[in-house]
N, C-alpha and C positions, 0 to 999 in steps of 0.2 A: 674515644678521647685520646688514648695513647697513640693511635695511628695518625690522628690529626696533628698531634704535637710533633711526631717524627716527620710527617710531611711538611709541616710549616718550617721546622728547623732545616730540613734539606733544601726547601725552596729559598729560605733566607741565605743559606750558605751559597747556593748557586747564584743568587742575585748579587752576592758580595764578591763573585768571581772565583769561588772555590770550585774547581772542576771536579774533584773527588772528595766528598765529605767523609769518606771512610765510615767508621762506626760511630761518629759523633751524634747523628740523629738517634740511633738506638740507645746510646749512653744517656742522652738528654731525656729520652722517653722514660727510662728507668728512674732517673732522678725526679722527674715530674710526678711519676706515680708515687714515689716515696713521699714527696711533699704533700700530695693530695691525701694519702692514707695516714701519714704520721705527723704531718705539720699542722699548722693552723692557717686559715685564710687571712689575707689573700695570698694566693700562689701566683707569682709573676715569673714569666719567662721572657728573656731578652736575648737576641742574637746581635752581636756587634763586631765590628772590625776595628782593631786598634793597632796602628802602626803596621798594617798589612797582616796582622794575626787575627784569626777568628776566634771568638769565644762565645759560649752560651752561658748565661747566668740564670740560675733558678733560685728564687727567694720565696720564703714563707715566713709567717709570724711565729712559728714554733721555736722551741728551744734547741732543736737538732737532736741527733742521735746521742744516746747516753754512753755508747761504747764504740771502740774503734772498729774498723772494718774487719770482720772475721771471715775466715775461709769456711763457706758453708759445706756441709757434708753430712753423711749419715742421715740421721733423723731430723736434722734442722730443716724447718719449713719456711723460715723467714730469713731475710738478709741477703738473698741471692741477687736482688736487683742492685743493691748498693755495691756489692762485691763485683758484679758484672760491669757496672759503670766505671769503676776504678780500673778495670782491666781493658776496657774499650777506649778510654780517653784519659787524658790527664785531668784529675779532679782535685780541686782545692776547696776544702770545706772550711767554713768559719762561722762563728757566732757573730752577730751584729747587734747593735743596740735595739734594732727592730725585729730580730728573729734569727733566721739561719739562712746562709747563702752557700750555693755550690757554683763554682766556676769551672767550666769544662772547656778544654782545648783539644784539638785533634791529636791523635797518637796515644798509644798506651802510656799510662803513668808508671811510676816506679814499681807498683804492685803488679803491673800487667806483663804480658809476654815480651821478651826482649826482641822479638822479630818475627 
């Protein structure tokens, strides 16, 4: 499932004219896994180009995470995917009237590496 999501995101980015999708397919895959494991159906994934900028939108009907993104470490076994997504892409999380939404754009976010 996750490999299919990554492939489809990469294909959609290529079709949109994005030559190098970078880590966006990997980040999108992590967010989709979180939506499937922790959210509520339906889980929707959309790739769109707005004003020349590509974004991946993942939505589910759940309430979203109860806590901010933590740095996983030590004995922590959960939370790595969300942390990774925030380091691989710019992630904007928000609650909506219908559930939870994550918008991803290329390039690391403020929590990610500077270069």
